[in-house]
C-alpha positions as a Markdown table, in Angstrom:
| # | Residue | x | y | z |
|---|---|---|---|---|
| 1 | Unk | -0.6 | -12.4 | -6.3 |
| 2 | Unk | 2.3 | -13.3 | -4.1 |
| 3 | Unk | 3.2 | -11.5 | -0.9 |
| 4 | Unk | 6.1 | -13.8 | 0.1 |
| 5 | Unk | 8.5 | -10.9 | 0.5 |
| 6 | Unk | 6.4 | -9.8 | 3.4 |
| 7 | Unk | 6.8 | -13.1 | 5.3 |
| 8 | Unk | 9.4 | -11.3 | 7.5 |
| 9 | Unk | 6.3 | -10.2 | 9.5 |
| 10 | Unk | 5.1 | -13.8 | 10.0 |
| 11 | Unk | 5.1 | -14.7 | 13.7 |
| 12 | Unk | 4.4 | -11.2 | 14.8 |
| 13 | Unk | 0.7 | -10.8 | 15.8 |
| 14 | Unk | 0.3 | -7.5 | 14.0 |
| 15 | Unk | 2.2 | -8.8 | 10.9 |
| 16 | Unk | 0.2 | -12.0 | 10.8 |
| 17 | Unk | -3.1 | -10.1 | 10.9 |
| 18 | Unk | -2.0 | -7.6 | 8.3 |
| 19 | Unk | -0.7 | -10.2 | 5.8 |
| 20 | Unk | -3.9 | -12.3 | 6.3 |
| 21 | Unk | -6.0 | -9.1 | 5.5 |
| 22 | Unk | -4.0 | -8.0 | 2.5 |
| 23 | Unk | -5.9 | -9.8 | -0.2 |
| 24 | Unk | -9.2 | -8.2 | 1.1 |
| 25 | Unk | -7.6 | -4.8 | 1.4 |
| 26 | Unk | -6.2 | -5.0 | -2.1 |
| 27 | Unk | -9.6 | -6.0 | -3.5 |
| 28 | Unk | -11.3 | -3.1 | -1.6 |
| 29 | Unk | -8.7 | -0.6 | -2.9 |
| 30 | Unk | -8.9 | -2.0 | -6.5 |
| 31 | Unk | -12.7 | -1.6 | -6.5 |
| 32 | Unk | -12.8 | 1.7 | -4.7 |
| 33 | Unk | -10.4 | 3.4 | -7.0 |
| 34 | Unk | -11.0 | 1.4 | -10.2 |
| 35 | Unk | -7.3 | 0.3 | -10.3 |
| 36 | Unk | -5.6 | -2.0 | -12.7 |
| 37 | Unk | -2.7 | -3.5 | -10.7 |
| 38 | Unk | 0.7 | -4.7 | -11.7 |
| 39 | Unk | 2.9 | -7.2 | -9.9 |
| 40 | Unk | 4.0 | -6.1 | -6.3 |
| 41 | Unk | 7.5 | -4.6 | -5.9 |
| 42 | Unk | 9.4 | -6.9 | -3.6 |
| 43 | Unk | 12.1 | -4.5 | -2.4 |
| 44 | Unk | 9.9 | -3.2 | 0.5 |
| 45 | Unk | 8.9 | -5.1 | 3.6 |
| 46 | Unk | 7.2 | -2.2 | 5.5 |
| 47 | Unk | 4.4 | -2.0 | 2.9 |
| 48 | Unk | 2.9 | -3.7 | 0.0 |
| 49 | Unk | 3.6 | -1.5 | -3.0 |
| 50 | Unk | 2.7 | -2.1 | -6.6 |
| 51 | Unk | 2.3 | -0.2 | -9.9 |
| 52 | Unk | -1.2 | 0.5 | -10.9 |
| 53 | Unk | -3.3 | 2.5 | -13.4 |
| 54 | Unk | -6.3 | 4.6 | -12.6 |
| 55 | Unk | -8.2 | 6.1 | -15.5 |
| 56 | Unk | -5.2 | 5.6 | -17.7 |
| 57 | Unk | -2.9 | 7.4 | -15.3 |
| 58 | Unk | 0.1 | 5.6 | -13.7 |
| 59 | Unk | -0.2 | 5.5 | -10.0 |
| 60 | Unk | 1.1 | 3.4 | -7.1 |
| 61 | Unk | -0.9 | 1.4 | -4.6 |
| 62 | Unk | 0.8 | 1.4 | -1.2 |
| 63 | Unk | -0.6 | -0.5 | 1.8 |
| 64 | Unk | 1.6 | 0.0 | 4.8 |
| 65 | Unk | 1.6 | -2.2 | 7.9 |
| 66 | Unk | -0.6 | -0.5 | 10.4 |
| 67 | Unk | 2.1 | 0.5 | 12.9 |
| 68 | Unk | 2.9 | 3.6 | 14.8 |
| 69 | Unk | 5.6 | 4.8 | 12.4 |
| 70 | Unk | 3.3 | 4.7 | 9.3 |
| 71 | Unk | 0.3 | 6.1 | 11.0 |
| 72 | Unk | 1.0 | 9.7 | 10.0 |
| 73 | Unk | 2.3 | 9.1 | 6.5 |
| 74 | Unk | -0.9 | 9.9 | 4.6 |
| 75 | Unk | -1.4 | 13.2 | 6.5 |
| 76 | Unk | 2.2 | 14.2 | 5.9 |
| 77 | Unk | 1.9 | 13.5 | 2.2 |
| 78 | Unk | -1.4 | 15.4 | 2.0 |
| 79 | Unk | 0.2 | 18.4 | 3.6 |
| 80 | Unk | 3.2 | 18.3 | 1.2 |
| 81 | Unk | 0.8 | 18.3 | -1.9 |
| 82 | Unk | 3.5 | 16.6 | -4.0 |
| 83 | Unk | 6.2 | 19.2 | -3.2 |
| 84 | Unk | 9.3 | 17.2 | -2.7 |
| 85 | Unk | 7.4 | 14.0 | -2.2 |
| 86 | Unk | 4.9 | 11.8 | -4.0 |
| 87 | Unk | 1.5 | 13.3 | -4.5 |
| 88 | Unk | -1.2 | 11.5 | -2.4 |
| 89 | Unk | -4.3 | 10.9 | -4.5 |
| 90 | Unk | -6.4 | 9.3 | -1.8 |
| 91 | Unk | -6.1 | 7.2 | 1.3 |
| 92 | Unk | -8.3 | 4.6 | 3.0 |
Protein backbone atom coordinates (compact mmCIF):
# COMPACT_ATOMS: atom_id res chain seq x y z
CA UNK A 1 0.00 0.00 0.00
CA UNK A 2 1.48 3.33 -1.02
CA UNK A 3 1.83 6.28 1.28
CA UNK A 4 3.81 8.46 -1.15
CA UNK A 5 1.36 11.35 -0.75
CA UNK A 6 2.61 11.65 2.85
CA UNK A 7 6.22 12.16 1.78
CA UNK A 8 5.79 15.88 2.49
CA UNK A 9 6.57 14.84 6.08
CA UNK A 10 9.92 13.26 5.13
CA UNK A 11 12.87 15.13 6.61
CA UNK A 12 10.89 16.08 9.72
CA UNK A 13 11.81 13.82 12.68
CA UNK A 14 8.17 13.43 13.74
CA UNK A 15 7.09 12.81 10.14
CA UNK A 16 9.82 10.28 9.45
CA UNK A 17 8.96 8.27 12.56
CA UNK A 18 5.23 8.41 11.81
CA UNK A 19 5.58 7.30 8.18
CA UNK A 20 7.96 4.51 9.17
CA UNK A 21 5.42 3.25 11.75
CA UNK A 22 2.36 3.49 9.49
CA UNK A 23 2.48 -0.07 8.10
CA UNK A 24 2.56 -1.47 11.64
CA UNK A 25 -0.18 0.89 12.84
CA UNK A 26 -2.39 -0.03 9.88
CA UNK A 27 -1.84 -3.74 10.55
CA UNK A 28 -2.71 -3.28 14.24
CA UNK A 29 -5.89 -1.35 13.42
CA UNK A 30 -6.91 -3.84 10.72
CA UNK A 31 -6.56 -6.72 13.14
CA UNK A 32 -8.04 -4.96 16.17
CA UNK A 33 -11.18 -3.84 14.37
CA UNK A 34 -11.44 -6.63 11.76
CA UNK A 35 -11.23 -4.18 8.87
CA UNK A 36 -11.16 -4.77 5.16
CA UNK A 37 -9.26 -1.81 3.71
CA UNK A 38 -9.54 0.04 0.43
CA UNK A 39 -6.85 2.16 -1.18
CA UNK A 40 -5.73 5.27 0.74
CA UNK A 41 -7.22 8.59 -0.25
CA UNK A 42 -4.40 10.85 -1.37
CA UNK A 43 -5.99 14.25 -0.85
CA UNK A 44 -4.92 14.54 2.79
CA UNK A 45 -1.39 14.96 4.07
CA UNK A 46 -2.22 15.47 7.75
CA UNK A 47 -3.44 11.91 8.11
CA UNK A 48 -3.63 8.57 6.38
CA UNK A 49 -7.29 8.03 5.52
CA UNK A 50 -8.82 5.14 3.65
CA UNK A 51 -12.20 3.54 3.11
CA UNK A 52 -12.79 0.33 5.00
CA UNK A 53 -15.48 -2.14 5.99
CA UNK A 54 -16.14 -3.52 9.44
CA UNK A 55 -18.75 -6.25 9.76
CA UNK A 56 -20.14 -5.23 6.36
CA UNK A 57 -20.53 -1.59 7.41
CA UNK A 58 -18.64 1.10 5.48
CA UNK A 59 -16.25 2.99 7.76
CA UNK A 60 -13.12 5.10 7.40
CA UNK A 61 -9.76 4.40 8.95
CA UNK A 62 -7.96 7.63 9.80
CA UNK A 63 -4.48 7.70 11.28
CA UNK A 64 -3.36 11.22 12.00
CA UNK A 65 0.16 12.39 12.45
CA UNK A 66 0.69 12.52 16.22
CA UNK A 67 1.00 16.26 16.56
CA UNK A 68 -0.45 18.77 18.97
CA UNK A 69 -3.23 19.85 16.63
CA UNK A 70 -4.66 16.36 16.18
CA UNK A 71 -4.22 15.29 19.77
CA UNK A 72 -7.77 16.19 20.79
CA UNK A 73 -9.64 15.16 17.65
CA UNK A 74 -10.87 11.79 18.95
CA UNK A 75 -12.18 13.31 22.16
CA UNK A 76 -13.96 16.09 20.27
CA UNK A 77 -15.61 13.57 17.92
CA UNK A 78 -16.58 11.39 20.87
CA UNK A 79 -18.33 14.33 22.53
CA UNK A 80 -20.17 15.26 19.33
CA UNK A 81 -21.64 11.72 18.99
CA UNK A 82 -21.97 12.22 15.22
CA UNK A 83 -23.99 15.42 15.60
CA UNK A 84 -22.63 17.67 12.84
CA UNK A 85 -19.49 15.55 12.43
CA UNK A 86 -18.50 12.01 11.63
CA UNK A 87 -19.36 9.44 14.28
CA UNK A 88 -16.30 8.06 16.02
CA UNK A 89 -16.56 4.30 16.35
CA UNK A 90 -13.32 3.74 18.26
CA UNK A 91 -9.85 5.13 18.67
CA UNK A 92 -6.46 3.74 19.50
